[in-house]
C-alpha positions as CSV (number, residue, x, y, z in Angstrom):
1,M,74.4,-55.0,-34.8
2,N,71.8,-57.4,-36.3
3,I,71.1,-58.5,-32.8
4,R,69.3,-55.2,-31.9
5,L,67.7,-55.2,-35.2
6,T,66.1,-58.6,-34.8
7,P,63.8,-57.8,-31.6
8,L,62.7,-54.6,-33.3
9,L,61.8,-56.2,-36.4
10,A,60.0,-58.7,-34.8
11,V,57.6,-56.0,-32.7
12,S,57.2,-53.9,-36.2
13,S,56.0,-56.9,-37.9
14,I,53.5,-57.7,-35.3
15,F,52.5,-54.1,-35.1
16,I,52.0,-53.9,-39.2
17,L,50.0,-57.2,-39.2
18,S,47.9,-56.3,-36.4
19,C,47.0,-52.8,-38.6
20,S,46.4,-54.5,-42.0
21,S,42.9,-54.1,-43.4
22,G,42.2,-57.8,-42.8
23,V,41.8,-57.0,-39.1
24,E,38.4,-55.6,-38.2
25,D,37.5,-54.3,-34.7
26,P,35.6,-56.7,-32.7
27,F,32.9,-53.9,-31.8
28,T,32.7,-52.6,-35.2
29,K,28.5,-53.1,-35.8
30,T,27.0,-53.8,-38.8
31,T,25.7,-51.2,-41.0
32,V,23.2,-50.4,-43.9
33,P,23.5,-48.1,-46.4
34,V,21.0,-45.0,-45.8
35,I,21.0,-42.5,-48.8
36,G,18.3,-39.6,-50.1
37,K,18.4,-36.4,-50.9
38,V,17.6,-33.2,-49.1
39,T,15.6,-30.0,-50.5
40,V,15.3,-26.3,-49.3
41,D,12.2,-24.6,-50.4
42,G,11.9,-26.8,-53.2
43,Q,15.5,-26.0,-54.5
44,E,18.8,-28.1,-54.2
45,P,20.8,-26.5,-51.4
46,G,23.7,-25.7,-53.6
47,G,26.0,-26.0,-50.3
48,S,27.0,-28.4,-47.8
49,I,23.9,-29.4,-44.9
50,Q,25.0,-31.2,-42.0
51,I,23.0,-34.2,-40.8
52,K,23.3,-35.7,-37.5
53,C,21.7,-39.3,-36.8
54,F,20.5,-40.0,-33.2
55,N,19.6,-43.2,-32.3
56,K,15.8,-43.5,-30.5
57,G,16.9,-46.3,-28.5
58,E,19.5,-47.3,-25.5
59,T,22.9,-46.1,-26.6
60,D,25.6,-48.4,-26.2
61,Q,27.4,-47.3,-23.5
62,E,30.7,-49.5,-24.1
63,H,30.8,-49.4,-27.8
64,P,28.9,-45.9,-28.8
65,T,28.6,-44.8,-32.6
66,V,28.3,-41.4,-34.1
67,S,26.5,-41.0,-37.4
68,G,25.9,-38.5,-39.9
69,G,26.8,-36.6,-43.1
70,F,26.6,-34.0,-45.4
71,T,24.6,-33.2,-48.2
72,K,26.5,-32.7,-51.7
73,K,25.7,-29.6,-53.8
74,D,22.9,-31.1,-55.4
75,G,21.3,-32.1,-52.5
76,S,22.2,-35.9,-52.0
77,F,23.5,-37.8,-49.1
78,E,24.9,-40.8,-47.8
79,L,24.9,-41.5,-44.1
80,S,28.3,-42.6,-42.3
81,T,29.4,-44.3,-39.1
82,Y,32.7,-45.8,-39.7
83,T,33.8,-45.1,-43.1
84,T,32.3,-42.6,-45.8
85,G,28.8,-44.0,-46.6
86,D,28.6,-47.0,-45.0
87,G,25.3,-46.3,-43.3
88,L,24.0,-46.9,-39.9
89,P,23.6,-49.8,-37.2
90,V,20.7,-51.2,-37.0
91,G,18.1,-48.9,-34.8
92,D,15.5,-46.0,-35.2
93,Y,16.7,-42.7,-35.6
94,T,16.0,-39.4,-35.7
95,L,17.8,-36.9,-38.0
96,T,18.7,-33.3,-37.7
97,F,19.8,-30.8,-40.3
98,V,22.1,-27.9,-39.9
99,W,22.8,-25.6,-42.8
100,K,26.0,-23.6,-42.3
101,K,28.7,-22.2,-44.4
102,L,31.7,-24.9,-45.0
103,D,35.2,-23.7,-45.5
104,L,37.2,-26.4,-47.3
105,M,40.5,-24.4,-46.7
106,T,40.1,-24.0,-42.7
107,R,38.0,-27.1,-42.8
108,S,35.3,-25.1,-40.3
109,Y,31.6,-25.3,-40.5
110,G,30.2,-22.4,-39.1
111,G,28.0,-19.1,-39.2
112,P,24.4,-18.9,-38.7
113,D,22.1,-21.6,-39.7
114,K,20.4,-20.7,-43.2
115,L,17.5,-23.6,-41.9
116,K,17.1,-20.9,-38.8
117,K,17.5,-23.9,-36.6
118,R,14.2,-25.5,-37.8
119,Y,15.5,-28.9,-37.9
120,D,18.5,-28.8,-35.3
121,D,17.3,-30.4,-32.4
122,P,16.5,-34.3,-32.0
123,K,13.5,-34.1,-29.6
124,K,11.6,-31.4,-32.3
125,S,12.9,-33.3,-35.2
126,K,9.9,-35.5,-37.1
127,I,12.4,-36.8,-39.6
128,E,13.0,-40.4,-38.8
129,V,14.7,-43.6,-40.4
130,S,14.3,-47.1,-38.9
131,V,17.1,-49.3,-40.2
132,K,16.6,-53.1,-40.4
133,E,19.3,-55.7,-41.2
134,S,19.5,-55.7,-45.3
135,E,22.0,-56.0,-47.7
136,A,19.6,-53.5,-50.1
137,P,20.5,-49.8,-49.0
138,I,17.8,-47.7,-47.6
139,D,16.4,-44.9,-49.9
140,M,14.8,-42.1,-48.0
141,G,13.7,-40.4,-50.9
142,V,13.5,-36.4,-50.9
143,I,13.1,-34.8,-47.7
144,E,12.0,-31.5,-48.1
145,L,13.6,-28.5,-45.7
146,K,12.2,-25.0,-45.4
147,T,13.6,-21.8,-44.4
148,K,10.2,-20.2,-43.8
């Protein structure tokens, strides 16, 4: 019986070691934290506004990234790529904003856009951030959105 378990234990040990937190994906890009705050018509939104980040440069076809986040009720946000709040890889980005209903019970985000699709198109959005290699977070300050 022990003879059969030995190969299984060896394979399990290798798998566990390869999944340890000390091993990093070789294709993970360095990120810089990006924070800010969103207001809507001069007020805190009181709900989750979805933020998506679109790289203005060439997309890495082999190892693409998806970055974005959601505002908190007070409008504050931190953008993420790999883990919560880790930031964005170096590059120039256009940001889009969509404000729908976040249902925590069903884990869905839907309904009409309360911003009336004013900020949902990366080709039309004028909200941008340039990320350079840095250890300090980038603070985008207050981004003022309007519904009217």
